[in-house]
Each structure stands twice: as C-alpha cells, then as structure tokens.
N, CA and C atoms as an extended XYZ file, in Angstrom:
561
Properties=species:S:1:pos:R:3:atomname:S:1:resname:S:1:resid:I:1 pbc="F F F"
N       111.241      164.025      103.924 N   MET     1
C       111.248      162.864      103.058 CA  MET     1
C       111.507      163.266      101.603 C   MET     1
N       110.909      164.369      101.158 N   GLU     2
C       111.058      164.789       99.756 CA  GLU     2
C       112.512      165.078       99.399 C   GLU     2
N       113.240      165.733      100.327 N   LYS     3
C       114.652      166.051      100.057 CA  LYS     3
C       115.480      164.772       99.938 C   LYS     3
N       115.195      163.799      100.796 N   ASP     4
C       115.882      162.505      100.719 CA  ASP     4
C       115.626      161.845       99.366 C   ASP     4
N       114.380      161.883       98.915 N   ILE     5
C       114.024      161.260       97.636 CA  ILE     5
C       114.719      161.976       96.482 C   ILE     5
N       114.703      163.297       96.493 N   GLU     6
C       115.377      164.061       95.427 CA  GLU     6
C       116.863      163.734       95.370 C   GLU     6
N       117.526      163.752       96.513 N   LYS     7
C       118.961      163.481       96.559 CA  LYS     7
C       119.261      162.033       96.158 C   LYS     7
N       118.458      161.098       96.657 N   ALA     8
C       118.671      159.684       96.321 CA  ALA     8
C       118.520      159.463       94.822 C   ALA     8
N       117.525      160.067       94.201 N   ILE     9
C       117.320      159.913       92.759 CA  ILE     9
C       118.502      160.492       91.990 C   ILE     9
N       118.995      161.632       92.423 N   LYS    10
C       120.162      162.235       91.765 CA  LYS    10
C       121.360      161.276       91.820 C   LYS    10
N       121.597      160.700       92.985 N   VAL    11
C       122.713      159.763       93.156 CA  VAL    11
C       122.503      158.515       92.294 C   VAL    11
N       121.284      157.979       92.292 N   LEU    12
C       120.993      156.793       91.489 CA  LEU    12
C       121.206      157.062       89.998 C   LEU    12
N       120.760      158.210       89.522 N   LYS    13
C       120.923      158.562       88.104 CA  LYS    13
C       122.388      158.726       87.723 C   LYS    13
N       123.215      159.117       88.690 N   GLU    14
C       124.647      159.296       88.449 CA  GLU    14
C       125.425      157.992       88.614 C   GLU    14
N       124.720      156.892       88.873 N   GLY    15
C       125.384      155.601       89.029 CA  GLY    15
C       125.923      155.347       90.416 C   GLY    15
N       125.416      156.089       91.406 N   GLY    16
C       125.881      155.933       92.772 CA  GLY    16
C       125.082      154.912       93.563 C   GLY    16
N       125.496      154.760       94.823 N   THR    17
C       124.851      153.820       95.733 CA  THR    17
C       124.223      154.584       96.887 C   THR    17
N       123.142      154.022       97.425 N   ILE    18
C       122.457      154.649       98.549 CA  ILE    18
C       122.281      153.640       99.678 C   ILE    18
N       122.199      154.168      100.877 N   LEU    19
C       121.865      153.394      102.071 CA  LEU    19
C       120.480      153.879      102.474 C   LEU    19
N       119.496      152.978      102.499 N   TYR    20
C       118.116      153.425      102.665 CA  TYR    20
C       117.253      152.397      103.397 C   TYR    20
N       116.175      152.890      104.037 N   PRO    21
C       115.250      151.974      104.710 CA  PRO    21
C       114.299      151.378      103.681 C   PRO    21
N       114.148      150.078      103.703 N   THR    22
C       113.216      149.414      102.799 CA  THR    22
C       111.969      149.041      103.596 C   THR    22
N       111.099      148.284      102.988 N   ASP    23
C       109.907      147.818      103.696 CA  ASP    23
C       110.228      146.653      104.625 C   ASP    23
N       111.476      146.215      104.629 N   THR    24
C       111.881      145.142      105.544 CA  THR    24
C       113.012      145.652      106.442 C   THR    24
N       114.234      145.658      105.951 N   ILE    25
C       115.393      146.083      106.736 CA  ILE    25
C       116.145      147.174      105.981 C   ILE    25
N       117.169      147.751      106.603 N   TRP    26
C       117.995      148.748      105.914 CA  TRP    26
C       118.768      148.064      104.797 C   TRP    26
N       118.863      148.749      103.661 N   GLY    27
C       119.512      148.157      102.504 CA  GLY    27
C       120.470      149.090      101.802 C   GLY    27
N       121.312      148.486      100.985 N   ILE    28
C       122.180      149.221      100.063 CA  ILE    28
C       121.533      149.079       98.698 C   ILE    28
N       121.410      150.193       97.995 N   GLY    29
C       120.733      150.145       96.709 CA  GLY    29
C       121.442      150.912       95.626 C   GLY    29
N       121.036      150.617       94.394 N   CYS    30
C       121.530      151.319       93.214 CA  CYS    30
C       120.562      151.051       92.071 C   CYS    30
N       120.806      151.688       90.950 N   ASP    31
C       120.039      151.445       89.728 CA  ASP    31
C       120.316      150.006       89.297 C   ASP    31
N       119.282      149.205       89.227 N   ALA    32
C       119.432      147.781       88.891 CA  ALA    32
C       119.879      147.550       87.456 C   ALA    32
N       119.878      148.598       86.635 N   THR    33
C       120.287      148.456       85.234 CA  THR    33
C       121.689      148.998       84.983 C   THR    33
N       122.335      149.551       86.004 N   ASN    34
C       123.647      150.183       85.851 CA  ASN    34
C       124.743      149.226       86.333 C   ASN    34
N       125.527      148.720       85.390 N   GLN    35
C       126.538      147.715       85.728 CA  GLN    35
C       127.594      148.235       86.700 C   GLN    35
N       128.081      149.460       86.505 N   LYS    36
C       129.113      149.992       87.408 CA  LYS    36
C       128.587      150.128       88.830 C   LYS    36
N       127.335      150.546       88.968 N   ALA    37
C       126.747      150.682       90.297 CA  ALA    37
C       126.583      149.319       90.966 C   ALA    37
N       126.130      148.332       90.215 N   VAL    38
C       125.984      146.974       90.756 CA  VAL    38
C       127.348      146.429       91.169 C   VAL    38
N       128.360      146.643       90.344 N   ASP    39
C       129.713      146.198       90.689 CA  ASP    39
C       130.192      146.845       91.985 C   ASP    39
N       129.842      148.120       92.186 N   LYS    40
C       130.247      148.821       93.407 CA  LYS    40
C       129.594      148.167       94.634 C   LYS    40
N       128.337      147.766       94.520 N   ILE    41
C       127.683      147.108       95.651 CA  ILE    41
C       128.392      145.793       95.986 C   ILE    41
N       128.793      145.048       94.977 N   TYR    42
C       129.542      143.812       95.226 CA  TYR    42
C       130.839      144.115       95.985 C   TYR    42
N       131.517      145.193       95.610 N   ARG    43
C       132.756      145.563       96.311 CA  ARG    43
C       132.470      145.999       97.742 C   ARG    43
N       131.448      146.828       97.933 N   ILE    44
C       131.108      147.308       99.279 CA  ILE    44
C       130.832      146.132      100.208 C   ILE    44
N       130.041      145.186       99.748 N   LYS    45
C       129.645      144.054      100.590 CA  LYS    45
C       130.676      142.924      100.623 C   LYS    45
N       131.691      143.018       99.754 N   GLN    46
C       132.658      141.937       99.591 CA  GLN    46
C       131.915      140.635       99.295 C   GLN    46
N       131.002      140.761       98.354 N   ARG    47
C       130.099      139.663       97.986 CA  ARG    47
C       130.725      138.852       96.862 C   ARG    47
N       130.571      137.541       96.923 N   ILE    48
C       131.129      136.687       95.883 CA  ILE    48
C       130.279      136.777       94.613 C   ILE    48
N       130.943      136.714       93.476 N   GLU    49
C       130.215      136.732       92.210 CA  GLU    49
C       129.338      135.495       92.106 C   GLU    49
N       128.222      135.644       91.425 N   GLY    50
C       127.304      134.530       91.247 CA  GLY    50
C       126.190      134.515       92.266 C   GLY    50
N       126.351      135.274       93.357 N   LYS    51
C       125.276      135.392       94.346 CA  LYS    51
C       124.488      136.640       93.964 C   LYS    51
N       123.303      136.438       93.421 N   SER    52
C       122.532      137.535       92.834 CA  SER    52
C       122.004      138.507       93.886 C   SER    52
N       121.513      139.636       93.396 N   LEU    53
C       120.917      140.680       94.222 CA  LEU    53
C       119.436      140.777       93.883 C   LEU    53
N       118.608      141.098       94.853 N   LEU    54
C       117.202      141.270       94.520 CA  LEU    54
C       116.918      142.725       94.172 C   LEU    54
N       115.785      142.955       93.523 N   ILE    55
C       115.403      144.311       93.160 CA  ILE    55
C       114.020      144.630       93.709 C   ILE    55
N       113.805      145.924       93.934 N   LEU    56
C       112.524      146.415       94.402 CA  LEU    56
C       111.853      147.198       93.288 C   LEU    56
N       110.548      147.034       93.173 N   VAL    57
C       109.753      147.802       92.209 CA  VAL    57
C       108.603      148.456       92.967 C   VAL    57
N       108.053      149.521       92.366 N   ALA    58
C       107.011      150.302       93.019 CA  ALA    58
C       105.625      149.685       92.889 C   ALA    58
N       105.424      148.880       91.836 N   ASN    59
C       104.104      148.295       91.621 CA  ASN    59
C       104.233      147.044       90.755 C   ASN    59
N       103.163      146.293       90.666 N   ILE    60
C       103.176      145.021       89.933 CA  ILE    60
C       103.507      145.222       88.455 C   ILE    60
N       103.016      146.305       87.870 N   ASP    61
C       103.263      146.542       86.446 CA  ASP    61
C       104.747      146.660       86.117 C   ASP    61
N       105.548      147.156       87.059 N   MET    62
C       106.988      147.300       86.817 CA  MET    62
C       107.684      145.952       86.652 C   MET    62
N       107.118      144.893       87.205 N   ILE    63
C       107.753      143.573       87.114 CA  ILE    63
C       107.969      143.194       85.653 C   ILE    63
N       107.015      143.538       84.790 N   ASN    64
C       107.105      143.186       83.370 CA  ASN    64
C       108.345      143.733       82.676 C   ASN    64
N       108.925      144.799       83.209 N   GLN    65
C       110.142      145.365       82.623 CA  GLN    65
C       111.361      144.470       82.860 C   GLN    65
N       111.266      143.550       83.822 N   TYR    66
C       112.454      142.810       84.253 CA  TYR    66
C       112.351      141.296       84.124 C   TYR    66
N       111.207      140.789       83.710 N   VAL    67
C       111.075      139.350       83.470 CA  VAL    67
C       110.340      139.107       82.157 C   VAL    67
N       110.666      137.996       81.518 N   ALA    68
C       110.095      137.681       80.203 CA  ALA    68
C       108.624      137.316       80.289 C   ALA    68
N       108.231      136.615       81.349 N   TYR    69
C       106.843      136.156       81.456 CA  TYR    69
C       106.469      136.043       82.926 C   TYR    69
N       105.249      136.439       83.237 N   ILE    70
C       104.742      136.299       84.602 CA  ILE    70
C       103.460      135.481       84.558 C   ILE    70
N       103.445      134.398       85.288 N   ASN    71
C       102.240      133.604       85.412 CA  ASN    71
C       101.168      134.467       86.070 C   ASN    71
N        99.982      134.567       85.483 N   PRO    72
C        98.916      135.415       86.050 CA  PRO    72
C        98.575      135.105       87.502 C   PRO    72
N        98.770      133.881       87.936 N   LEU    73
C        98.496      133.537       89.329 CA  LEU    73
C        99.422      134.283       90.292 C   LEU    73
N       100.618      134.598       89.823 N   ILE    74
C       101.569      135.317       90.663 CA  ILE    74
C       101.065      136.722       90.969 C   ILE    74
N       100.388      137.357       90.002 N   TYR    75
C        99.816      138.680       90.252 CA  TYR    75
C        98.915      138.658       91.474 C   TYR    75
N        98.035      137.650       91.538 N   ASP    76
C        97.128      137.538       92.676 CA  ASP    76
C        97.893      137.302       93.973 C   ASP    76
N        98.887      136.441       93.921 N   LEU    77
C        99.673      136.136       95.104 CA  LEU    77
C       100.377      137.392       95.618 C   LEU    77
N       101.070      138.106       94.728 N   VAL    78
C       101.806      139.312       95.114 CA  VAL    78
C       100.847      140.388       95.619 C   VAL    78
N        99.720      140.545       94.965 N   SER    79
C        98.755      141.587       95.337 CA  SER    79
C        98.100      141.349       96.685 C   SER    79
N        97.951      140.107       97.058 N   ASN    80
C        97.177      139.792       98.258 CA  ASN    80
C        97.996      139.235       99.417 C   ASN    80
N        99.302      139.253       99.308 N   TYR    81
C       100.130      138.700      100.362 CA  TYR    81
C       100.153      139.644      101.552 C   TYR    81
N       100.192      139.108      102.760 N   ASP    82
C       100.048      139.930      103.957 CA  ASP    82
C       101.366      140.395      104.579 C   ASP    82
N       102.487      140.096      103.961 N   ARG    83
C       103.784      140.576      104.451 CA  ARG    83
C       104.725      140.697      103.259 C   ARG    83
N       105.877      141.349      103.432 N   PRO    84
C       106.791      141.494      102.286 CA  PRO    84
C       107.140      140.146      101.663 C   PRO    84
N       107.018      140.087      100.343 N   LEU    85
C       107.229      138.852       99.604 CA  LEU    85
C       108.155      139.107       98.413 C   LEU    85
N       109.253      138.393       98.376 N   THR    86
C       110.156      138.433       97.237 CA  THR    86
C       109.890      137.194       96.392 C   THR    86
N       109.709      137.403       95.103 N   VAL    87
C       109.452      136.293       94.192 CA  VAL    87
C       110.645      136.170       93.253 C   VAL    87
N       111.153      134.954       93.105 N   ILE    88
C       112.239      134.685       92.164 CA  ILE    88
C       111.597      134.209       90.864 C   ILE    88
N       111.768      135.026       89.831 N   TYR    89
C       111.164      134.754       88.528 CA  TYR    89
C       112.202      134.224       87.544 C   TYR    89
N       111.830      133.313       86.664 N   PRO    90
C       112.721      132.922       85.565 CA  PRO    90
C       112.671      134.004       84.473 C   PRO    90
N       113.642      133.990       83.585 N   GLY    91
C       113.609      134.877       82.421 CA  GLY    91
C       113.939      136.325       82.711 C   GLY    91
N       114.974      136.566       83.528 N   ALA    92
C       115.379      137.940       83.838 CA  ALA    92
C       115.766      138.693       82.572 C   ALA    92
N       115.429      139.979       82.543 N   LYS    93
C       115.821      140.832       81.419 CA  LYS    93
C       116.000      142.265       81.925 C   LYS    93
N       116.777      143.027       81.173 N   ASN    94
C       116.967      144.462       81.428 CA  ASN    94
C       117.584      144.789       82.781 C   ASN    94
N       118.391      143.892       83.341 N   VAL    95
C       119.094      144.166       84.589 CA  VAL    95
C       120.589      143.945       84.368 C   VAL    95
N       121.383      144.595       85.196 N   ALA    96
C       122.834      144.451       85.114 CA  ALA    96
C       123.258      143.036       85.515 C   ALA    96
N       124.412      142.609       85.014 N   ARG    97
C       124.984      141.322       85.403 CA  ARG    97
C       125.213      141.347       86.921 C   ARG    97
N       124.875      140.293       87.591 N   GLY    98
C       125.010      140.240       89.041 CA  GLY    98
C       123.692      140.477       89.755 C   GLY    98
N       122.754      141.118       89.063 N   VAL    99
C       121.414      141.252       89.629 CA  VAL    99
C       120.676      139.943       89.402 C   VAL    99
N       120.768      139.434       88.191 N   SER   100
C       120.166      138.127       87.922 CA  SER   100
C       121.167      137.035       88.280 C   SER   100
N       120.646      135.878       88.597 N   ALA   101
C       121.479      134.721       88.940 CA  ALA   101
C       122.019      134.075       87.668 C   ALA   101
N       123.016      133.215       87.776 N   PRO   102
C       123.544      132.529       86.595 CA  PRO   102
C       122.483      131.755       85.802 C   PRO   102
N       121.408      131.321       86.468 N   ASP   103
C       120.340      130.604       85.760 CA  ASP   103
C       119.293      131.552       85.158 C   ASP   103
N       119.624      132.847       85.126 N   GLN   104
C       118.760      133.891       84.559 CA  GLN   104
C       117.450      134.089       85.318 C   GLN   104
N       117.484      133.869       86.624 N   THR   105
C       116.353      134.219       87.471 CA  THR   105
C       116.646      135.552       88.147 C   THR   105
N       115.591      136.209       88.602 N   VAL   106
C       115.762      137.474       89.308 CA  VAL   106
C       114.731      137.555       90.433 C   VAL   106
N       115.196      137.994       91.590 N   GLY   107
C       114.311      138.176       92.741 CA  GLY   107
C       113.748      139.589       92.736 C   GLY   107
N       112.415      139.690       92.823 N   ILE   108
C       111.748      140.992       92.767 CA  ILE   108
C       110.725      141.087       93.894 C   ILE   108
N       110.711      142.249       94.565 N   ARG   109
C       109.694      142.510       95.577 CA  ARG   109
C       108.987      143.812       95.246 C   ARG   109
N       107.671      143.774       95.262 N   VAL   110
C       106.867      144.995       95.137 CA  VAL   110
C       106.783      145.574       96.543 C   VAL   110
N       107.293      146.783       96.715 N   VAL   111
C       107.353      147.368       98.054 CA  VAL   111
C       105.994      147.885       98.515 C   VAL   111
N       105.797      147.803       99.817 N   ASP   112
C       104.573      148.301      100.427 CA  ASP   112
C       104.927      149.359      101.468 C   ASP   112
N       105.945      150.106      101.197 N   ASP   113
C       106.419      151.151      102.093 CA  ASP   113
C       106.331      152.469      101.325 C   ASP   113
N       105.722      153.479      101.934 N   HIS   114
C       105.481      154.741      101.230 CA  HIS   114
C       106.779      155.367      100.714 C   HIS   114
N       107.814      155.418      101.555 N   PHE   115
C       109.083      156.018      101.132 CA  PHE   115
C       109.660      155.279       99.930 C   PHE   115
N       109.774      153.959      100.029 N   CYS   116
C       110.361      153.170       98.931 CA  CYS   116
C       109.525      153.254       97.658 C   CYS   116
N       108.230      153.138       97.806 N   ARG   117
C       107.350      153.187       96.641 CA  ARG   117
C       107.471      154.534       95.928 C   ARG   117
N       107.541      155.616       96.703 N   THR   118
C       107.684      156.952       96.118 CA  THR   118
C       109.041      157.098       95.448 C   THR   118
N       110.106      156.676       96.114 N   LEU   119
C       111.452      156.749       95.555 CA  LEU   119
C       111.545      155.991       94.236 C   LEU   119
N       111.114      154.757       94.226 N   ILE   120
C       111.199      153.922       93.024 CA  ILE   120
C       110.273      154.447       91.929 C   ILE   120
N       109.078      154.861       92.308 N   GLY   121
C       108.136      155.388       91.331 CA  GLY   121
C       108.671      156.634       90.640 C   GLY   121
N       109.273      157.540       91.405 N   GLN   122
C       109.828      158.761       90.811 CA  GLN   122
C       111.103      158.471       90.025 C   GLN   122
N       111.887      157.501       90.478 N   PHE   123
C       113.097      157.119       89.744 CA  PHE   123
C       112.723      156.448       88.426 C   PHE   123
N       111.665      155.658       88.440 N   GLY   124
C       111.146      155.043       87.227 CA  GLY   124
C       111.795      153.730       86.834 C   GLY   124
N       112.685      153.227       87.670 N   LYS   125
C       113.350      151.942       87.412 CA  LYS   125
C       113.478      151.176       88.715 C   LYS   125
N       113.743      149.888       88.582 N   ALA   126
C       113.966      149.051       89.759 CA  ALA   126
C       115.251      149.476       90.463 C   ALA   126
N       115.243      149.290       91.769 N   ILE   127
C       116.419      149.593       92.589 CA  ILE   127
C       116.878      148.293       93.245 C   ILE   127
N       118.179      148.068       93.217 N   VAL   128
C       118.758      146.923       93.917 CA  VAL   128
C       118.502      147.105       95.405 C   VAL   128
N       118.267      146.017       96.084 N   SER   129
C       118.144      146.038       97.533 CA  SER   129
C       118.888      144.835       98.091 C   SER   129
N       119.918      145.126       98.839 N   THR   130
C       120.665      144.073       99.520 CA  THR   130
C       120.926      144.562      100.932 C   THR   130
N       120.935      143.680      101.880 N   SER   131
C       121.086      144.091      103.278 CA  SER   131
C       122.350      144.927      103.478 C   SER   131
N       122.253      145.887      104.382 N   ALA   132
C       123.331      146.847      104.623 CA  ALA   132
C       124.370      146.270      105.580 C   ALA   132
N       125.028      145.218      105.126 N   ASN   133
C       126.045      144.553      105.922 CA  ASN   133
C       127.080      143.923      104.988 C   ASN   133
N       128.196      143.546      105.538 N   MET   134
C       129.182      142.793      104.777 CA  MET   134
C       128.626      141.384      104.606 C   MET   134
N       128.907      140.760      103.490 N   SER   135
C       128.402      139.409      103.241 CA  SER   135
C       128.769      138.491      104.400 C   SER   135
N       127.779      137.777      104.893 N   GLY   136
C       127.998      136.840      105.987 CA  GLY   136
C       127.706      137.404      107.360 C   GLY   136
N       127.658      138.739      107.493 N   ASP   137
C       127.359      139.359      108.783 CA  ASP   137
C       125.843      139.443      108.978 C   ASP   137
N       125.396      139.621      110.226 N   PRO   138
C       123.952      139.759      110.473 CA  PRO   138
C       123.382      140.999      109.762 C   PRO   138
N       122.150      140.889      109.321 N   SER   139
C       121.481      142.007      108.653 CA  SER   139
C       121.012      143.029      109.677 C   SER   139
N       121.252      144.333      109.414 N   PRO   140
C       120.820      145.365      110.353 CA  PRO   140
C       119.320      145.643      110.249 C   PRO   140
N       118.639      145.557      111.359 N   VAL   141
C       117.209      145.826      111.390 CA  VAL   141
C       116.973      147.320      111.612 C   VAL   141
N       117.858      147.950      112.391 N   ILE   142
C       117.758      149.387      112.635 CA  ILE   142
C       119.041      150.065      112.158 C   ILE   142
N       118.944      151.346      111.887 N   PHE   143
C       120.064      152.102      111.334 CA  PHE   143
C       121.317      152.014      112.214 C   PHE   143
N       121.137      152.060      113.524 N   GLN   144
C       122.269      152.056      114.449 CA  GLN   144
C       123.097      150.767      114.374 C   GLN   144
N       122.561      149.725      113.787 N   GLN   145
C       123.292      148.459      113.668 CA  GLN   145
C       124.186      148.404      112.429 C   GLN   145
N       124.109      149.399      111.567 N   ILE   146
C       124.903      149.401      110.333 CA  ILE   146
C       126.328      149.818      110.658 C   ILE   146
N       127.301      149.075      110.142 N   SER   147
C       128.703      149.355      110.434 CA  SER   147
C       129.156      150.660      109.784 C   SER   147
N       130.144      151.264      110.391 N   GLU   148
C       130.711      152.507      109.845 CA  GLU   148
C       131.335      152.265      108.475 C   GLU   148
N       131.898      151.078      108.258 N   SER   149
C       132.510      150.800      106.950 CA  SER   149
C       131.459      150.808      105.842 C   SER   149
N       130.269      150.308      106.118 N   ILE   150
C       129.183      150.358      105.138 CA  ILE   150
C       128.758      151.808      104.928 C   ILE   150
N       128.535      152.529      106.008 N   LYS   151
C       128.110      153.935      105.914 CA  LYS   151
C       129.110      154.763      105.118 C   LYS   151
N       130.388      154.505      105.320 N   ASN   152
C       131.431      155.277      104.631 CA  ASN   152
C       131.620      154.861      103.179 C   ASN   152
N       131.063      153.737      102.776 N   SER   153
C       131.267      153.210      101.425 CA  SER   153
C       130.214      153.650      100.412 C   SER   153
N       129.036      154.052      100.877 N   VAL   154
C       127.964      154.427       99.961 CA  VAL   154
C       128.068      155.910       99.600 C   VAL   154
N       127.358      156.295       98.536 N   ASP   155
C       127.412      157.683       98.069 CA  ASP   155
C       126.396      158.587       98.754 C   ASP   155
N       125.332      158.023       99.285 N   PHE   156
C       124.319      158.829       99.976 CA  PHE   156
C       123.610      157.975      101.015 C   PHE   156
N       123.397      158.570      102.192 N   ILE   157
C       122.663      157.910      103.272 CA  ILE   157
C       121.342      158.657      103.465 C   ILE   157
N       120.247      157.948      103.320 N   VAL   158
C       118.921      158.534      103.509 CA  VAL   158
C       118.723      158.823      104.993 C   VAL   158
N       118.234      160.008      105.295 N   ASN   159
C       117.965      160.387      106.685 CA  ASN   159
C       116.636      159.844      107.191 C   ASN   159
N       115.695      159.674      106.283 N   HIS   160
C       114.357      159.212      106.649 CA  HIS   160
C       114.430      157.883      107.405 C   HIS   160
N       113.765      157.807      108.525 N   SER   161
C       113.620      156.600      109.351 CA  SER   161
C       114.874      156.168      110.104 C   SER   161
N       115.908      157.010      110.155 N   GLN   162
C       117.105      156.608      110.894 CA  GLN   162
C       116.831      156.402      112.377 C   GLN   162
N       115.881      157.149      112.922 N   ASP   163
C       115.583      157.045      114.351 CA  ASP   163
C       114.474      156.046      114.663 C   ASP   163
N       113.888      155.483      113.631 N   ASN   164
C       112.802      154.522      113.849 CA  ASN   164
C       113.344      153.204      114.370 C   ASN   164
N       112.670      152.704      115.351 N   ILE   165
C       112.970      151.352      115.838 CA  ILE   165
C       111.707      150.550      115.574 C   ILE   165
N       111.817      149.666      114.627 N   ARG   166
C       110.650      148.879      114.240 CA  ARG   166
C       111.039      147.416      114.181 C   ARG   166
N       110.113      146.592      114.462 N   SER   167
C       110.367      145.159      114.430 CA  SER   167
C       110.186      144.671      112.996 C   SER   167
N       111.260      144.618      112.248 N   MET   168
C       111.207      144.205      110.850 CA  MET   168
C       112.125      143.004      110.657 C   MET   168
N       111.848      142.272      109.595 N   LYS   169
C       112.714      141.161      109.242 CA  LYS   169
C       112.720      141.011      107.735 C   LYS   169
N       113.608      140.189      107.257 N   ALA   170
C       113.724      139.965      105.822 CA  ALA   170
C       112.420      139.391      105.274 C   ALA   170
N       112.212      139.570      103.979 N   SER   171
C       110.967      139.113      103.345 CA  SER   171
C       110.929      137.596      103.197 C   SER   171
N       109.727      137.096      103.008 N   ARG   172
C       109.558      135.695      102.616 CA  ARG   172
C       109.987      135.615      101.151 C   ARG   172
N       110.607      134.521      100.762 N   ILE   173
C       111.048      134.353       99.375 CA  ILE   173
C       110.430      133.083       98.800 C   ILE   173
N       109.829      133.223       97.611 N   ILE   174
C       109.339      132.058       96.884 CA  ILE   174
C       109.967      132.042       95.496 C   ILE   174
N       110.108      130.862       94.931 N   ARG   175
C       110.664      130.695       93.586 CA  ARG   175
C       109.573      130.139       92.676 C   ARG   175
N       109.370      130.831       91.536 N   VAL   176
C       108.414      130.364       90.544 CA  VAL   176
C       109.112      129.310       89.697 C   VAL   176
N       108.499      128.148       89.582 N   LYS   177
C       109.050      127.056       88.774 CA  LYS   177
C       108.553      127.187       87.335 C   LYS   177
N       109.217      126.526       86.415 N   ASP   178
C       108.836      126.576       85.005 CA  ASP   178
C       107.412      126.081       84.757 C   ASP   178
N       106.929      125.185       85.607 N   ASN   179
C       105.586      124.639       85.417 CA  ASN   179
C       104.495      125.520       86.035 C   ASN   179
N       104.885      126.686       86.554 N   GLY   180
C       103.916      127.606       87.140 CA  GLY   180
C       103.732      127.433       88.636 C   GLY   180
N       104.206      126.332       89.190 N   HIS   181
C       104.145      126.126       90.630 CA  HIS   181
C       105.255      126.937       91.289 C   HIS   181
N       105.243      126.991       92.604 N   PHE   182
C       106.314      127.694       93.284 CA  PHE   182
C       106.734      126.930       94.528 C   PHE   182
N       107.943      127.243       94.995 N   GLU   183
C       108.463      126.642       96.210 CA  GLU   183
C       108.891      127.745       97.175 C   GLU   183
N       108.772      127.497       98.442 N   ILE   184
C       109.190      128.457       99.454 CA  ILE   184
C       110.694      128.307       99.661 C   ILE   184
N       111.425      129.420       99.469 N   VAL   185
C       112.878      129.413       99.658 CA  VAL   185
C       113.222      129.877      101.067 C   VAL   185
N       112.525      130.928      101.516 N   ARG   186
C       112.723      131.423      102.887 CA  ARG   186
C       111.345      131.721      103.473 C   ARG   186
N       110.967      130.985      104.541 N   PRO   187
C       109.632      131.182      105.130 CA  PRO   187
C       109.468      132.557      105.769 C   PRO   187
C-alpha cells in the first residue's frame, strides 16, 4: 500500500491522473486544484463541460479549504453518517474550473477508507473522484469492470485492492440549501 501511495502522490504532484479504489467504487482522480489535470479527466471520460466533478478529503477540517461557509449542523451529519455521503456545498473556492458547478457549488465527501484517507492526508489536498468509466456508461464496482481505454488513459493505476470483490455502490448525495436545510439528490 505504501508504494502505491508514494507513486500516486508523485503523479498527482506532477499534474497526472490516477485510477484508484475509493470508499465507494473505482475512480479516476487528480489534484482538484490543478486545471490541466482536471481538463485531462474531462477528456478521458469524454465528459461534457458544466457537469462538475466531486472531490474527496481526508477529514472534516479539509472541507474548509474548498467552501466559503459550512453550516455547523453539516459537521454533525457528516461525522455521524453510517455510509459514504457526498455533500454539495455552496460557495466553492480553491478548486479548478470544472470541479465546481456553474452555480459555484462543489460536491465533497470525507472518505472513510484507510487507503484513500492516507493518500489524501499525505498529499495534503483534495483529490477529484469520478467513476472510472466513460460518461454515460455503468460505473465499475470492481477493477475488472474498468475498460481498457480508461486504464490506458490514466498516468498511474493503483495496485491496492485490484483483486478485492466488494459490494460497493455510489455514495448518497445531499445538497445544502442557502437556508441551511438540505435535499437528497441521490438516496
């Protein structure tokens, strides 16, 4: 695991892309603050502009680096949720264009996976996480479901968990409204 983390961090610092296991499904990632890397992910996935990317952080404190304000109630929700939860926050900041949506919101998930948390914590910045598939195709739950075109397009493929078969699915997504309330986007 340590060698994967070292190599992935080197690639991320150089503006490259990685294929890696997240706390939900396999994802394509990059430095969320590097515009060239984010643009490369859009090309790899053949993703239309305006469809934002979510980011992963290692802990709740990192969220403050990427949003202008966090309602204190969200801290409790994120800290005590029983499954992966992505929160769409208003007031995105310090991320590359394409990570935040046109309305300046950004989707952020605090990871609860040892590999991801260690990778992001040592990297020290948020990492983009988007499913390892072409836009519109089914999301790969296991490594063997990832297409060769995706594998050949990234700069580094993490070896950790390639042989794991786990029952995972995409995270629940909620959107924080300006009034402090939230709505469920994906159950």
